[in-house]
N, C-alpha and C positions, 0 to 999 in steps of 0.2 A: 576539547579545547576552545572551540570555535563559540558552545555557546555559556561559557566560563560568566556568571556577574548575572546573567541572565534570573527576571523575578517570576517571571509569566512564558510557557510556553502556550502556543493557541495552532492547534493541529485540523490542517482541510485535507482530506483526504487523504492520510499521513494515520500510521503508527509512531508512536513515542521510537525516537529517536537508539538505536546499538548502537555496536560495534559487533563488526562481521566478521571479525577474529577474535576467538578465547581464548585469552594466554593468563596462565595462572597470575595469583595474582592483580589483575589489572581491571577497573568493573566493565560492564557489556553495558551496563544501561546507562546512556550517555544526559542524559537529563540533570544537570548540577542540584547538589544537593538546597534546599530548599527556593524549589522554585515550584510555581504551581503550575500543574498541564489541564490546560481547557481542553475540551474535543467540542469544534464549530459544525463538523460534519465528519463520516465515519466514509473509508471508501465505498460502503456502499448507500450513500444516500448522495445526495445531489450537490458540485461541491459548489460552480455556478451560481447556483439560485442561492446557498447559503450566503457566499460571501457577499453577492447584491443588497440581501436582504441587511445585510449587516451596515452595507454603505450605508445603508439608507435612513436606518435607524441610526446611524452615527452624524450623520447629513453629511457624509462626504465624496453622495453618487454623485454633486454635480461641480467636487473641486476636483478643476484639471491637472494632470497627472503630473510629475517632473519629467521630463524628459532628457536621455542622453544625449548632450552634446554631439551632433554632428562628428567625423574626422577620423581619417585613416594614420596607421602610422608609417612612416616613409620606405623605398622597396631599400631592402636588406641588401647588403656585401660582402665579400667575402669568404672565409669557410663556414662549412654549414654547423648550424648546433639547431639546437632544438627551440629555440627562443628565434634565428631568425625564421626559420620555417613559420612558426606563427606570425610570427611579424611579415613573411610574405604574404598569411593569408590573408590578416586584416588589411594588408596592403590591395587586393587585390578581388576580395571577395564580392562575389555578386550580389547584385537588389535578390531578394526569394531565394535568397538558397537558403538549402537544407542542409545545418552543419552535424553528423557527431563524432561526438568525442569519446574516443578510446584511447585516448596519446598516452595514460596515468602519467609518470611523472613529467613523461615530454611536452606535454600540453600545460607546464605549471604558467607560462603566460601565456594561454590563448584568450580566456577573458581580457583580459589587459590592452590585448593586441587588437581587440575584434568589437569594445563596447562602440566605439562609435561610426562604426562599420552600416551601409545602408541597410532595413530591415531585415530581419532572417533568425529561421529558428535552432534551438541549438536544441542536439538528443543525449542525456547525458547517461550512466550506467544505472542501473538498476543494483544497488549494496554492489556487491567485488564481483559480479558478472564477468569475471574472463570469459573475452571471446566473444562478447554482444556484438561488439560494433559493428565487426561488416556484416551478417544476417539483419542487424536494425539497419544499414542503408541502403537494403535492399528495399525490405518491407517499404523505407520509405519513397524510393524510388517509384517502385512499384505505385503507390498510396499518390502521389502528386507524379506525374512522368513529367511534365509542363515546369520543372521546379531541378535546377541541378541539384543533387549530391552530393557534400564534400565527406569521405568519413576519414580521422586520423584515427589510426594506430599502432597503436606500440607493436614491434615484432615479435614478442615472447606471445600476446592478445593473439595475434592475426593466427599463428601455428594453428591455432583452437580452431576455427572457425576456417581454414584456407581454400573449402574446397568452395564458397562463398564466388569464388571468384568466377569459377563454371557456370553457376549460376546467371553475375551479371552478363557475360558476354552471350549466353544463349538466350539471355530476355534483356537483348542489345539494352540495355539502362546506366542510363546517363549519368555514372558515379565513377567520380576520382578518388581512387583511394591513397592514402600518402602513408607509408608505410616509415616510421623510426625505426631504422634498424640501428640502436648503440650496440645488439651481439651481449643481450644483458636482459635477463627477466627484472629491472632494475628496481621495482615496488617490492619483489619478493623479496631482494638485498635489504631493501630499507623495512619491513618488518623484521626479518631477523635483525637488525640490530634492534630493532623496538623490545622485541620478547626478553632482552638481553640475556641472548645465549651469548656462552663461551668455550673457549676453546674450539673453532671451527676447525676442522679439517680439510681438505683437498678433495675431500668426495664429496661433501656436504656444499661444498661452495661451484663443485662442480654443474650440481645442481640447476645450478642459478643463472651459469653462462651459453651464450649457444654458439661459443667460439670453435666447437667440436664439432660438424665443421661449419664455418660461418653462412650463414642462409643465403642465398642465390634471388630475391623476390622478385627482379624482373625475369628469371629463365619460369620459374615457376607460375607469375601471370601468363606469361607468352604462352609457354605448353599448355594455358586453358584457354586460348583466345581473347587474352588481354591485353593491351596494348599498355609497353611499359618503359619507363626511364625513370635512370640512377643520376644521384647526383648530389654531390657532396661536395657543392659553393653556393651559397646563396642564389648567383647570376645564370646555374645550371638548375636552379631550381624552381625561377620565377617565369624561364624561359617554360620549363616545362609543363607550370599550372599554368601558364597564359596557355598553350599550346591546347593543353585539355580542358578548359574552359571555351576555348572556341568551335572545339571540337566532340559534338557528343559524346561520352564515353560509350564504352567504359574505358577507365584510364589507370594506371598503377605508378605509383613515383615512388622509387624508393628511396625515401632520405638518409644519406650515411651522414650520422652526428653522434657523440658522445656523452655518455650518458651526462642526464642534468645535477641527476644526487649520486656523485660517488666517491670514495675517500673521504678524505676529511668533515666533506659536507656533509654525507653520509650519519658517520659517526657521530656525529655532533647533532644532526637534527632530534634522536629521541628526547636526547637534553632540554633542548630548546622547548621543544614542544612540551617537556614538564615541567617546565619553570613559567611560562605564559601567566597561570594562576595567578602566582606569587608577586608577580609583574607590576608596577604602576597601570592604568588601564590605557594610556594614551602611547605608554614603550611597547604594550602585548600586543596592539591596537596596530603601531608601527611591523615589529615584527611577524606578523599575523601577513599584512598585505603584502612584505617582500616577500614571504616562504609563500603564499598561495594567491596573486593576485586579485 
């Protein structure tokens, strides 16, 4: 849906986009019909040099780039939510931090909340690689020990590679892991709605929740030598994040939040996504920004 209306797609160090879930009756190739695909540089070629040559050929190498205006969101207050966690990160993010984003549905507002923050690097997932976030934060902290690393991780994602916490403690890495504990594999529930599954029974639903028993990430972290704190209010979360940033890690903050996409919102999401190509372009863009700023 993000590519709808494109006439040309230029690939730089990338392959043509495909869906990482294959569903019956749904396209796996995401290039829209009528869109011409051009390859500037393959993954085996020098992407940076290719872009530099293209800029020179177009006379764009001397054009100053448009910069995002500096600015931070305000300090959040009240009952904690995924959006307020992202807002707190934007409010407190230090300069030259490395942010690893595996928050999945809980991180929908992160780009909006950090757009005007001091310069930082952002590492996201490759395809649907659930469980990549914590190991990626270890790699970032080892590669750049002078820079703080913030890893925003979903609770289901964290359990794939929870042993990463022990490595963080063993190597004394400056990582703050923020775990969004909504007691659900929320993104997989979204995919279940998208595939159009009907008459979903309790056993199938139970495979996608994390409530029996509810995970205690603070104890898991402390058992592996990582300082941990739990927050269910924005005030507690901000204090925990300030402490973590002031004292080189590792740290874990368990953010107890409701699901960002649940109930009616989750059920209507596939319908909204499917309707975007049929809507007027300004309305489609507005809906896209609302769903994923």
